[in-house]
C-alpha positions in Angstrom: -18.4 -6.2 59.2 -16.3 -6.8 62.3 -12.8 -5.4 62.3 -10.4 -8.3 61.8 -8.2 -8.8 64.8 -4.7 -10.3 64.5 -4.8 -14.1 65.2 -2.3 -16.2 67.1 -2.3 -19.9 66.6 -0.8 -22.2 69.3 0.5 -25.5 67.9 2.7 -28.3 69.1 2.6 -32.0 70.0 0.1 -33.2 72.7 0.4 -32.3 76.4 3.0 -29.6 76.1 0.7 -27.0 77.7 -0.9 -25.3 74.8 -4.3 -25.2 76.6 -2.7 -23.9 79.8 -1.0 -21.1 77.8 -4.3 -20.4 76.0 -6.1 -19.9 79.4 -3.3 -17.7 80.7 -3.5 -15.5 77.6 -7.3 -15.3 77.6 -7.4 -14.8 81.3 -10.0 -17.4 82.0 -10.3 -21.2 82.3 -11.7 -21.7 78.8 -9.8 -24.6 77.4 -9.9 -28.0 79.1 -6.7 -28.6 81.0 -6.0 -32.3 81.8 -2.8 -34.3 82.0 -4.0 -36.4 79.1 -2.9 -36.1 75.4 -5.7 -35.5 72.9 -7.8 -33.5 75.3 -8.2 -30.6 72.8 -9.6 -31.7 69.5 -11.2 -28.7 67.8 -9.9 -25.3 67.3 -10.8 -23.2 70.4 -10.9 -19.4 70.0 -10.4 -16.8 72.7 -9.9 -13.0 72.7 -7.3 -11.0 74.7 -5.3 -7.7 74.5 -1.8 -6.6 75.3 -0.3 -3.1 75.2 -3.5 -1.7 73.6 -3.7 -4.4 70.9 -6.7 -6.7 70.7 -6.1 -10.2 69.2 -7.6 -13.7 68.9 -5.9 -16.8 70.1 -6.6 -20.3 68.7 -5.8 -23.4 70.7 -5.4 -26.5 68.6 -5.3 -30.2 69.2 -1.8 -31.7 69.7 0.0 -32.5 66.5 1.7 -35.9 66.4 4.4 -37.2 64.2 3.0 -40.1 62.1 5.2 -42.7 63.8 4.0 -41.7 67.2 0.3 -41.7 66.1 0.7 -45.3 64.6 2.3 -46.5 67.9 -0.4 -45.0 70.0 -3.1 -46.6 67.8 -1.5 -50.1 67.5 0.2 -50.9 70.8 -1.3 -54.0 72.4 -1.8 -52.4 75.8 -3.3 -49.1 74.5 -5.8 -47.5 76.8 -9.2 -46.5 75.7 -8.3 -42.9 75.7 -5.2 -43.5 73.6 -7.1 -45.4 71.0 -9.9 -42.9 71.0 -7.4 -40.0 70.5 -5.6 -41.9 67.8 -8.8 -42.1 65.8 -8.9 -38.3 65.7 -5.3 -37.8 64.6 -6.1 -36.9 61.0 -9.0 -34.6 62.0 -6.8 -32.8 64.7 -4.1 -32.2 62.2 -6.6 -30.9 59.7 -7.9 -28.5 62.3 -4.3 -27.4 63.2 -3.6 -26.7 59.5 -6.7 -24.6 59.2 -5.7 -22.6 62.3 -2.2 -22.1 60.8 -3.7 -20.9 57.6 -5.9 -18.4 59.5 -3.2 -17.1 61.8 -1.0 -14.0 61.5 1.6 -15.4 64.0 2.3 -19.1 64.9 3.5 -20.1 68.3 5.2 -23.5 68.3 5.0 -24.7 71.9 7.4 -27.4 73.2 8.0 -29.0 76.6 10.9 -27.8 78.6 10.4 -30.7 81.0 10.6 -33.4 78.4 13.4 -31.6 76.5 14.0 -31.8 72.8 12.3 -34.9 71.2 12.2 -36.5 67.8 8.5 -35.5 67.5 9.5 -31.9 68.0 12.0 -32.2 65.2 9.5 -33.7 62.8 7.0 -31.0 63.6 9.6 -28.3 63.2 10.3 -29.6 59.7 6.5 -29.5 59.0 6.2 -25.9 60.3 9.2 -24.6 58.4 8.0 -26.0 55.1 6.6 -23.1 53.0 6.8 -20.8 56.0 5.4 -17.4 55.1 4.2 -16.3 58.6 6.1 -15.4 61.8 7.0 -18.5 63.8 7.8 -18.1 67.5 9.4 -21.0 69.4 8.1 -21.2 73.0 9.6 -23.5 75.6 6.8 -24.2 78.2 7.2 -25.6 81.7 10.5 -23.7 82.1 9.8 -22.5 85.7 13.2 -23.4 87.1 16.5 -21.7 86.3 17.8 -25.0 85.2 15.1 -25.6 82.7 15.4 -22.0 81.4 19.1 -22.7 80.7 18.3 -26.1 79.1 15.8 -24.3 76.7 18.8 -23.4 74.6 18.9 -27.0 73.2 15.8 -26.1 71.2 18.0 -23.8 69.0 18.6 -27.1 67.1 15.1 -26.9 65.7 16.3 -24.1 63.4 13.3 -21.9 64.1 15.0 -19.1 66.1 15.5 -18.1 69.7 13.6 -20.3 72.1 11.4 -18.2 74.5 11.3 -19.9 77.9 8.1 -19.5 79.9 5.9 -21.3 82.4 2.3 -20.9 81.4 1.1 -22.4 84.6 3.0 -19.9 86.8 2.8 -17.0 84.4 6.6 -16.8 84.1 7.9 -15.1 80.9 4.4 -14.8 79.4 4.6 -11.0 79.4 7.9 -11.1 77.4 6.3 -13.6 74.9 3.4 -11.2 74.4 5.7 -8.3 73.7 7.3 -10.4 71.0 3.9 -11.5 69.5 2.4 -8.1 69.5 5.4 -6.7 67.8 4.8 -9.2 64.9 1.2 -8.3 64.3 0.3 -6.7 61.0 0.1 -3.0 61.1 -3.5 -1.6 61.5 -4.8 0.5 58.7 -6.6 3.8 58.9 -9.8 2.4 57.4 -10.3 -0.5 59.8 -14.0 -0.7 60.6 -15.3 -0.6 64.2 -16.5 -3.7 65.8 -20.3 -4.2 65.8 -22.7 -6.1 68.0 -23.1 -9.7 67.2 -26.1 -12.0 67.7 -25.1 -15.1 69.7 -26.6 -18.4 68.4 -25.7 -21.6 70.4 -26.1 -25.0 69.0 -27.1 -27.2 71.9 -28.5 -30.7 72.6 -27.6 -34.2 73.7 -24.4 -35.8 72.4 -24.3 -37.0 68.8 -27.4 -35.2 67.5 -25.5 -33.4 64.8 -24.6 -30.0 66.2 -21.1 -29.9 64.6 -22.5 -31.2 61.3 -25.0 -28.4 61.2 -22.4 -25.9 62.2 -20.2 -27.0 59.4 -23.0 -26.7 56.8 -24.0 -23.2 58.1 -20.5 -21.8 57.7 -19.5 -23.8 54.7 -16.2 -25.3 56.1 -15.0 -28.0 58.3 -14.9 -25.9 61.5 -15.6 -28.7 64.0 -14.6 -32.3 63.9 -17.5 -34.5 63.0 -17.7 -38.1 64.1 -20.2 -40.7 65.0 -18.5 -41.0 68.4 -20.6 -39.2 71.0 -18.7 -36.5 72.9 -16.4 -35.5 70.0 -16.9 -31.7 70.7 -15.5 -31.0 74.2 -14.9 -27.2 74.0 -17.5 -24.6 73.1 -16.4 -23.2 69.7 -17.3 -19.7 68.4 -17.5 -18.8 64.7 -18.2 -15.2 63.6 -20.1 -14.9 60.3 -22.1 -12.3 58.5 -25.6 -13.4 57.3 -28.1 -11.1 55.6 -26.2 -8.1 56.8 -26.2 -9.3 60.5 -23.2 -10.2 62.5 -23.7 -13.7 64.0 -21.6 -15.6 66.5 -22.3 -19.4 66.1 -21.4 -21.3 69.3 -21.0 -25.1 69.0 -21.1 -26.8 72.4 -20.4 -30.2 73.9 -23.4 -32.4 74.3 -25.3 -31.9 77.5 -26.3 -35.0 79.4 -28.6 -35.5 82.4 -26.8 -34.6 85.6 -26.6 -38.2 86.8 -25.0 -39.3 83.5 -22.2 -36.6 83.5 -18.9 -38.3 84.1 -16.3 -36.6 86.3 -13.3 -34.8 84.7 -13.3 -33.7 81.1 -17.0 -34.2 80.3 -18.0 -32.4 83.5 -15.9 -29.3 82.5 -17.5 -29.5 79.0 -21.0 -29.4 80.3 -20.2 -26.5 82.7 -18.8 -24.5 79.8 -21.8 -25.4 77.6 -24.0 -23.8 80.3 -21.9 -20.7 80.1 -22.1 -20.7 76.3 -25.9 -20.7 76.7 -25.5 -17.6 78.9 -23.6 -15.8 76.1 -26.2 -16.6 73.5 -29.3 -14.7 72.4 -30.8 -17.7 70.7 -30.4 -21.4 71.3 -30.8 -24.0 68.5 -32.0 -27.1 70.4 -31.2 -30.1 68.2 -33.3 -33.2 68.5 -32.7 -36.6 66.9 -35.6 -37.3 64.6 -35.1 -41.1 65.0 -35.3 -40.9 68.8 -37.8 -38.1 69.3 -37.8 -35.8 72.3 -36.2 -37.5 75.2 -36.1 -36.7 78.9 -32.5 -35.4 78.3 -33.8 -33.0 75.6 -36.4 -31.7 78.0 -33.6 -31.2 80.6 -31.5 -29.3 78.1 -34.6 -27.1 77.1 -35.1 -26.4 80.9 -31.6 -25.0 81.1 -32.3 -22.6 78.2 -35.6 -21.5 79.7 -34.0 -20.8 83.1 -31.6 -18.5 81.4 -34.4 -16.8 79.4 -33.0 -17.3 76.0 -34.8 -17.6 72.6 -35.2 -21.1 71.2 -35.7 -22.8 67.9 -36.2 -26.6 68.0 -34.3 -28.3 65.2 -35.3 -31.8 64.4 -32.2 -33.2 62.7 -31.7 -36.4 60.7 -35.2 -36.0 59.2 -34.0 -37.8 56.1 -33.8 -41.0 58.2 -37.5 -41.0 59.1 -40.1 -42.9 57.1 -42.7 -40.3 56.3 -46.2 -39.8 55.0 -48.3 -36.7 54.6 -49.1 -36.5 58.3 -45.7 -37.4 59.7 -44.5 -33.8 60.2 -47.8 -32.6 61.8 -47.9 -35.6 64.1 -44.2 -35.1 65.1 -44.8 -31.4 65.8 -47.7 -32.3 68.1 -45.6 -34.7 70.0 -42.8 -32.1 70.4 -45.4 -29.6 71.6 -46.6 -32.1 74.3 -43.1 -33.0 75.4 -42.0 -29.3 75.6 -45.3 -27.9 76.8 -43.5 -25.4 79.0 -42.2 -23.7 75.8 -45.0 -24.1 73.3 -44.1 -20.7 71.7 -41.0 -22.0 69.9 -40.7 -22.7 66.2 -39.9 -26.2 65.0 -37.8 -27.0 62.0 -37.3 -30.4 60.4 -33.8 -30.6 58.7 -31.1 -32.9 57.6 -27.6 -31.6 58.1 -26.4 -34.5 56.0 -28.5 -33.7 52.9 -28.8 -30.0 53.7 -32.6 -30.3 53.6 -34.2 -27.1 54.9 -31.0 -26.0 56.5 -31.4 -22.7 54.6 -34.3 -21.9 57.1 -32.3 -22.3 60.3 -30.6 -18.9 60.4 -33.6 -16.8 59.1 -35.7 -18.4 61.9 -33.1 -17.7 64.5 -33.0 -14.1 63.4 -36.8 -13.8 63.7 -36.5 -15.1 67.3 -33.6 -12.6 68.0 -35.8 -9.8 66.7 -38.8 -10.9 68.9 -36.6 -10.7 72.0 -36.3 -7.0 71.2 -40.0 -6.3 70.7 -41.6 -3.6 72.9 -45.3 -2.9 73.6 -46.3 0.7 73.9 -47.5 1.4 77.4 -51.0 2.2 76.2 -51.2 -1.0 74.1 -49.9 -3.1 77.0 -52.4 -1.8 79.5 -55.2 -2.3 77.0 -54.2 -6.0 76.6 -54.0 -6.6 80.4 -57.3 -4.8 81.0 -59.1 -6.8 78.4 -57.7 -10.0 79.8 -58.6 -9.1 83.3 -62.2 -8.2 82.3 -62.6 -11.4 80.3 -61.3 -13.6 83.1 -61.0 -11.9 86.5 -58.6 -13.6 88.9 -60.0 -15.9 91.6 -60.3 -14.5 95.1 -57.7 -15.7 97.6 -58.7 -15.6 101.3 -61.7 -13.5 100.3 -59.5 -10.8 98.6 -59.4 -10.2 94.9 -56.2 -9.4 93.0 -56.5 -6.0 91.5 -54.1 -4.9 88.7 -53.8 -1.1 88.3 -51.4 -0.7 85.5 -48.5 -2.3 83.6 -45.2 -1.3 82.1 -42.5 -3.1 80.0 -39.3 -2.7 81.9 -36.8 -4.3 79.5 -36.2 -6.5 76.5 -34.0 -9.6 75.9 -36.2 -11.1 77.0 -39.3 -8.9 77.1 -40.0 -8.2 80.8 -43.2 -6.7 82.2 -44.2 -5.4 85.6 -47.8 -5.3 86.8 -48.5 -3.0 89.7 -51.3 -4.4 91.9 -52.8 -4.3 95.4 -50.9 -7.5 96.7 -48.6 -9.7 94.7 -49.3 -12.6 97.1 -52.9 -12.8 95.8 -51.8 -13.9 92.3 -51.6 -17.6 91.4 -49.0 -18.7 88.9 -51.7 -20.1 86.7 -53.2 -16.6 86.3 -49.8 -15.2 85.3 -49.6 -17.9 82.7 -53.1 -16.8 81.5 -52.0 -13.2 81.2 -48.9 -14.4 79.2 -51.1 -16.3 76.8 -53.3 -13.3 76.3 -50.3 -11.1 75.5 -49.0 -13.6 73.0 -52.4 -13.5 71.2 -51.7 -9.8 70.5 -48.1 -10.3 69.8 -46.7 -13.9 69.5 -43.1 -13.3 70.8 -42.0 -16.2 68.5 -39.4 -18.4 70.2 -38.7 -16.1 73.2 -39.9 -16.4 76.8 -41.4 -13.3 78.5 -41.2 -12.5 82.1 -44.1 -11.0 84.2 -43.5 -9.6 87.7 -46.0 -8.3 90.2 -45.2 -5.2 92.4 -47.4 -3.5 94.9 -48.6 -0.1 93.8 -46.4 2.7 95.2 -43.3 0.4 94.9 -42.3 1.8 91.5 
């Protein structure tokens, strides 16, 4: 198992700068930063280190006092965003509570610009109740000497000394980290070393059930699940151990077609979803069984193929489809037609709601991950290529035939092959596709793309 790293949870009311502090600590723009309350909904995890100690940071959605939440939900002139955020208040608070339960140290972030508010006082009471973990009060947006002096008013919360910082400018963050690291549990002599983890990304259009599937796979309410498209805005990582393998499950925001992506928050979410695919070994491409494969699904699949990742097509909401004995066969045929550029991928029909066949998802993903590691021996590879060449020689181009002298496998993840020939310009892409199909007849490379490159002989 992985060695457990100390965990820091950032909590506080909306728009006090938790995500800005999270990004500062992680050292990358991972959390969405927007001057809008309710931007962060799920728990967002990141890793960092300070003074030789590695740790995990959890950014949570903004906690609101009940009176504030009711006002935001019921005021006559409430904006769409305010109403939308209010609908998630209970879920956000549940996520924050889970983060608090998981944490070793809790950082209560308040706003030095706004000063002490009634909501801060209510949240301080909530955090002090049954307090068994270190609680550090951090006054953000205290970039000026005046605000740093005014931070003293937060002593009234009864939590302890307020630590004045500016997450945006980096002021005081080092001092805060010194305090946090000093509160970490002591490391034991028998802590296990961290092992490699297989990255599995759940991807697809908005509202196809990615978060629902994630919650079933890990057995807890890890992501907010809602019928509202776009609920998950931040990519979320969850480390689990399955069948002796370390896995990192990555839930991502729904990916829309480029022309449908709105500016602002959704645009950032899609960009980070692309980066999440980069970090993954295998992508679980979720498709809505009621809608079938759409142009957007094909677009998402194209992103995965461009990044040479393994793929499993997951047809979710299968319980909602009227079926007979041929339905699954016919549906599979249609998927193969729509995704004809990746006909090597396995297709699973599941229901995250009823858990139908969900037990097949991770085993199939592990098969694909193993296929990405497969190596041909050099003799076997050259035999396969020679047989394919003899069976169907390449057509001449400009009166010159393509001649393939020998082949090697240069790497895995994905399996990559180099064919040395007389002139790479003589090869048509259709002949390379033919060679790929012949290689897959000898070994299927389930769910993983393979790459074939031509090089002139003597250019090893």
